[in-house]
C-alpha positions as CSV (number, residue, x, y, z in Angstrom):
1,M,151.2,104.8,40.7
2,K,152.8,101.7,38.9
3,F,154.4,101.1,35.2
4,T,155.5,97.8,33.8
5,V,159.1,98.0,32.4
6,S,157.5,97.3,29.1
7,E,155.5,100.7,29.3
8,I,158.2,102.6,30.4
9,A,160.6,101.1,27.5
10,Q,157.5,102.5,25.0
11,M,157.4,105.7,26.7
12,L,161.1,106.5,26.3
13,D,161.6,104.9,23.1
14,G,163.8,102.1,24.6
15,T,165.0,98.5,24.3
16,I,164.8,96.1,26.8
17,V,167.5,93.6,28.1
18,G,165.6,91.2,30.8
19,D,162.3,90.9,32.0
20,E,159.5,93.4,30.4
21,K,156.9,92.5,32.8
22,I,158.4,93.6,36.2
23,T,156.3,96.3,37.8
24,I,157.8,99.8,39.1
25,D,156.3,101.3,41.7
26,S,159.3,104.3,42.7
27,A,162.3,105.8,41.5
28,A,165.9,105.4,43.6
29,K,169.2,106.4,43.1
30,I,171.2,103.3,41.6
31,E,173.3,102.8,44.8
32,E,170.1,103.0,47.0
33,G,167.9,101.1,44.8
34,R,165.4,98.1,46.2
35,P,162.8,95.8,44.5
36,G,160.2,97.8,42.5
37,C,162.3,100.9,41.9
38,I,164.0,101.8,38.6
39,S,167.4,103.6,38.5
40,F,169.5,105.2,35.6
41,L,173.4,105.1,34.7
42,A,174.5,108.2,32.9
43,N,177.9,108.9,34.7
44,S,180.5,105.9,34.5
45,K,181.7,106.5,37.6
46,Y,178.6,105.0,39.1
47,E,179.0,101.8,36.9
48,P,180.1,99.6,39.7
49,Y,176.6,99.8,41.2
50,V,175.0,98.4,38.2
51,Y,176.3,95.0,38.9
52,S,175.3,95.3,42.9
53,T,171.9,97.4,42.7
54,L,168.7,95.9,44.0
55,S,166.5,98.4,41.7
56,S,164.7,96.0,39.4
57,A,165.4,98.2,36.4
58,V,168.1,100.5,35.2
59,I,168.0,103.2,32.4
60,V,171.3,103.4,30.5
61,N,172.9,104.7,27.5
62,K,172.6,102.8,24.2
63,D,176.2,102.7,24.1
64,F,176.8,101.0,27.5
65,T,178.4,97.7,27.7
66,P,178.6,95.4,30.8
67,K,181.7,94.4,32.0
68,K,180.2,91.5,34.0
69,E,176.9,90.0,34.7
70,V,174.1,92.3,35.5
71,S,171.1,90.7,37.4
72,T,168.8,93.9,36.9
73,T,166.9,94.5,33.8
74,L,168.6,97.2,31.3
75,I,166.7,99.5,29.4
76,Y,168.9,101.0,26.4
77,V,168.0,104.8,25.7
78,E,169.6,107.1,23.3
79,N,170.4,109.8,26.7
80,A,169.7,108.0,30.1
81,Y,169.7,111.1,32.0
82,T,167.1,113.0,29.6
83,A,165.0,109.6,29.7
84,F,165.0,109.3,33.3
85,T,163.9,113.0,33.5
86,I,161.1,112.5,30.9
87,L,159.9,109.5,33.1
88,L,159.9,111.4,36.3
89,E,158.1,114.2,34.6
90,E,155.1,111.6,33.3
91,Y,155.2,110.2,37.0
92,Q,154.4,113.7,38.6
93,K,151.9,114.6,35.7
94,R,149.7,111.6,36.4
95,L,150.0,112.3,40.3
96,S,149.1,116.0,39.7
97,Q,146.0,114.5,37.3
98,N,144.6,112.9,40.5
99,K,143.8,116.5,41.6
100,S,140.5,117.7,40.2
101,G,137.4,119.6,41.1
102,V,136.8,122.6,43.6
103,E,137.7,122.2,47.4
104,Q,135.9,124.7,49.6
105,P,136.4,127.3,50.8
106,C,137.7,129.2,47.6
107,F,136.8,132.5,45.6
108,I,136.4,133.4,42.2
109,G,135.7,137.1,41.0
110,D,133.2,138.5,38.4
111,N,133.7,137.6,34.6
112,S,136.5,135.3,35.3
113,Q,136.8,132.3,32.7
114,V,137.7,128.9,33.7
115,G,138.5,126.1,31.3
116,S,137.9,122.4,31.7
117,D,139.4,119.6,34.2
118,V,140.7,122.6,36.5
119,Y,141.9,121.9,40.0
120,R,141.0,124.9,42.3
121,G,142.4,123.9,46.1
122,A,140.9,125.2,49.2
123,F,141.3,129.1,50.2
124,S,142.7,129.6,46.6
125,Y,141.7,133.2,45.2
126,I,141.0,134.2,41.6
127,G,140.1,137.7,40.8
128,K,137.9,139.6,38.6
129,N,138.3,139.2,34.7
130,C,140.7,136.2,34.7
131,V,141.1,133.6,32.3
132,I,142.2,130.2,33.4
133,G,143.0,127.5,30.7
134,D,142.2,123.7,30.4
135,G,144.0,121.7,32.8
136,V,145.4,124.2,35.1
137,K,146.1,123.3,38.8
138,I,145.8,125.7,41.5
139,Y,146.9,124.4,44.6
140,P,145.8,125.8,48.2
141,N,146.3,129.2,49.4
142,T,147.0,130.4,46.1
143,Y,146.4,133.9,45.0
144,L,145.9,135.3,41.4
145,G,144.8,138.8,41.4
146,D,142.3,140.7,38.7
147,N,143.1,140.4,34.8
148,V,145.1,137.4,35.2
149,T,145.9,134.9,32.5
150,I,146.7,131.3,33.0
151,G,147.6,128.9,29.8
152,N,146.4,125.4,29.6
153,H,148.1,122.5,31.8
154,T,150.0,125.0,33.9
155,I,150.6,124.2,37.7
156,I,150.6,126.6,40.4
157,H,151.5,125.1,43.8
158,P,150.5,126.5,47.1
159,G,151.0,129.9,48.6
160,A,152.3,131.4,45.3
161,R,150.8,135.1,44.7
162,I,150.4,136.1,40.9
163,Y,149.4,139.8,41.1
164,D,147.2,141.6,38.8
165,N,147.7,141.5,35.0
166,T,150.1,139.1,34.8
167,I,150.1,136.5,31.8
168,I,151.4,133.2,32.2
169,G,151.6,130.5,29.2
170,K,151.2,126.9,29.1
171,N,152.7,123.9,30.5
172,C,154.5,126.2,33.1
173,V,155.2,125.2,37.0
174,I,155.2,127.8,39.5
175,L,156.6,126.5,42.8
176,A,155.3,127.5,46.2
177,N,155.5,131.0,47.6
178,A,156.7,132.4,44.3
179,V,155.7,136.2,44.0
180,I,155.0,137.3,40.3
181,G,154.2,140.8,39.5
182,G,154.5,142.4,42.4
183,A,156.1,146.0,42.6
184,G,159.5,146.7,41.1
185,F,162.2,148.6,43.3
186,G,161.4,151.9,42.3
187,F,162.3,155.3,44.3
188,A,162.8,158.7,43.2
189,P,165.6,160.6,45.6
190,Q,164.1,163.8,46.4
191,A,165.9,167.2,47.3
192,D,165.4,166.6,51.3
193,G,167.3,163.2,51.0
194,T,164.0,161.1,51.4
195,Y,162.7,158.8,48.4
196,K,159.3,158.9,46.2
197,S,157.9,155.9,45.3
198,I,157.3,155.6,41.4
199,P,154.2,153.8,40.7
200,Q,154.9,150.3,38.8
201,L,151.9,150.3,36.1
202,G,153.1,147.3,34.1
203,N,153.1,143.7,34.0
204,V,154.8,140.3,34.0
205,I,154.5,138.2,30.5
206,I,155.8,134.4,31.2
207,E,155.8,132.3,28.1
208,D,155.3,128.6,27.5
209,D,157.1,125.7,29.5
210,V,158.7,128.1,32.0
211,N,159.7,126.8,35.5
212,I,159.8,129.1,38.6
213,G,161.1,127.9,41.8
214,S,159.9,128.2,45.3
215,N,160.2,132.0,46.9
216,T,161.7,133.6,43.7
217,T,160.2,136.9,43.0
218,I,159.5,138.5,39.4
219,D,158.9,142.1,39.7
220,C,156.1,143.9,37.3
221,A,157.5,146.5,34.8
222,T,157.4,150.2,35.4
223,M,156.1,150.5,32.3
224,G,155.8,147.7,29.7
225,S,156.4,144.0,30.7
226,T,159.0,142.1,32.4
227,I,159.2,139.1,30.3
228,I,160.3,135.6,30.7
229,R,160.9,133.9,27.5
230,Q,160.0,130.3,26.4
231,G,161.6,127.3,28.3
232,V,163.2,129.5,30.9
233,K,164.3,127.3,34.2
234,I,164.5,129.6,37.3
235,D,165.7,128.1,40.4
236,N,164.5,128.8,44.3
237,L,165.1,132.3,45.8
238,V,166.0,134.2,42.7
239,Q,165.4,137.7,42.1
240,I,164.4,139.3,38.5
241,A,163.6,143.1,38.6
242,H,161.4,145.1,36.8
243,N,161.8,145.6,33.1
244,V,164.3,142.5,32.8
245,E,163.9,140.2,29.9
246,I,165.2,136.7,30.1
247,G,165.8,135.1,26.7
248,K,164.6,131.5,25.6
249,N,165.9,128.3,27.3
250,T,168.2,130.3,30.1
251,V,168.6,128.4,33.1
252,I,169.3,130.7,36.5
253,A,170.2,128.7,39.4
254,A,169.3,130.0,43.4
255,Q,170.1,133.1,45.2
256,S,171.0,134.8,41.7
257,G,169.5,138.5,41.1
258,V,169.0,140.3,37.8
259,S,168.6,144.1,38.4
260,G,166.2,146.5,36.4
261,S,166.1,146.8,32.5
262,T,168.6,144.1,32.1
263,T,168.2,141.8,28.9
264,V,169.4,138.4,29.3
265,G,169.7,136.3,25.7
266,E,168.7,132.8,25.1
267,Q,170.2,129.7,26.3
268,C,172.5,131.5,28.9
269,V,173.8,129.8,32.2
270,I,173.7,131.6,35.4
271,A,175.1,129.8,38.5
272,G,174.1,130.2,42.0
273,Q,174.6,133.6,43.8
274,V,175.3,135.5,40.7
275,G,174.6,139.3,40.6
276,V,173.9,141.2,37.4
277,V,173.8,145.0,37.3
278,G,170.9,146.7,35.4
279,H,170.7,148.5,32.2
280,I,173.2,145.9,30.6
281,T,172.5,143.3,27.8
282,I,173.7,139.9,28.0
283,A,174.5,137.9,24.7
284,N,173.3,134.4,23.5
285,N,174.8,131.3,25.1
286,T,176.7,133.2,27.9
287,K,177.7,131.3,31.2
288,I,178.4,133.0,34.4
289,G,179.9,131.0,37.2
290,A,178.6,131.0,40.8
291,Q,179.2,134.0,43.0
292,S,180.1,136.2,40.1
293,G,179.3,139.7,39.7
294,L,178.4,141.1,36.3
295,G,178.7,144.8,35.9
296,K,178.8,145.5,32.2
297,S,177.3,144.3,29.0
298,V,178.2,141.0,27.2
299,K,178.2,141.7,23.5
300,K,180.0,138.4,22.0
301,E,178.0,135.1,22.1
302,G,179.4,131.9,23.8
303,L,181.8,133.7,26.4
304,S,182.2,132.1,30.2
305,F,182.9,134.4,32.9
306,S,183.6,134.0,36.9
307,G,184.5,136.4,39.6
308,S,183.5,139.6,41.2
309,P,184.0,141.7,39.0
310,A,183.3,138.9,36.5
311,R,185.8,138.2,33.6
312,D,186.9,136.0,31.1
313,L,186.6,132.1,33.0
314,N,190.2,131.6,31.7
315,E,191.6,134.7,32.8
316,H,190.1,134.1,36.2
317,L,191.3,130.7,36.6
318,R,194.8,131.8,35.6
319,S,194.5,134.6,38.2
320,M,193.1,131.9,41.1
321,A,196.2,130.0,40.4
322,L,198.5,132.9,41.2
323,V,197.0,133.8,44.1
324,R,197.3,130.4,45.6
325,R,200.9,130.9,44.9
326,L,201.1,134.4,46.7
327,P,202.7,132.9,49.9
328,E,205.5,131.1,47.9
329,M,206.0,134.2,46.2
330,E,206.0,136.3,49.2
331,E,208.7,133.9,50.4
332,R,211.1,134.0,47.7
333,L,210.6,137.9,47.4
334,K,211.8,138.2,51.0
335,D,214.7,135.9,50.1
336,L,215.9,138.0,47.4
337,E,215.6,141.1,49.7
338,R,217.8,139.3,52.2
339,K,220.4,138.6,49.5
340,Q,220.5,141.8,48.3
341,E,220.7,143.5,51.8
342,T,223.6,141.1,52.4
343,S,225.3,141.9,48.9
344,D,225.1,145.7,49.7
345,F,226.6,145.3,53.2
346,Q,229.5,143.4,51.6
């Protein structure tokens, strides 16, 4: 798929310095560019590459002033990183639009409704009483159980499993092998030491503009709903347990897990390999550093945490600084003990 620099600038509300007729057919990192590619410059440490890159065009911030001659065409925008993301999204959207029609074999159950311009890949399964919106892409080997609702222009990648009664909003992206709506981890201990499975009768609700990564699992509620609010972005290999609620525009990185009945606020950032216990509340705009373990509620908004158990970020950093000095402090303590012993002997 090809774009001219002029088309890209119009799409990004950018200003061109250079040749607006150049055709762009791919994207590349600025240090690895070649003719026909477009790159971006958002971090000043990569500025030297803008003078040597072979990319045909580079997206830059409005405040960028070259220190020497630039041979590539520049597209000036408000935020280069965001603009490049928008460009990639448009490229991906146009590629996905090439998928259309119904491949065989595939299956659709009784009383299910499918909107216009829907793509259904080979070996996809749609259960009974489902509602599939306009422009939805359902890639091969995807399973949708009974009573599932999918909003307009949502894309479900190969091998995803969407269990009964799940509701997914508009413009969502579900990556390969995600499992949404499977049974939550609910077992009641018995007097004889065994565990009895607790039926999980609820569902999962995913609002608009949500991204869910590959191999991520979102369990259905025991009763009621597990809810992923609008704009949430969830990375690969994340576990969201039953009856969890994730607030709007929260981001969760890979290998993190949120235990049952926890409510995560809006605009939170949960880094990789974070563990969150169940039945707590996390305030809006909370940030939790990688490999942290959060064991209690966060009531004040805008705080940052790190460590396991997680604590205030500044406190954690001070503690880590002291830990690095422990060998030195041990030697000083031994030296003081030796001096004390000598003094006592005398």
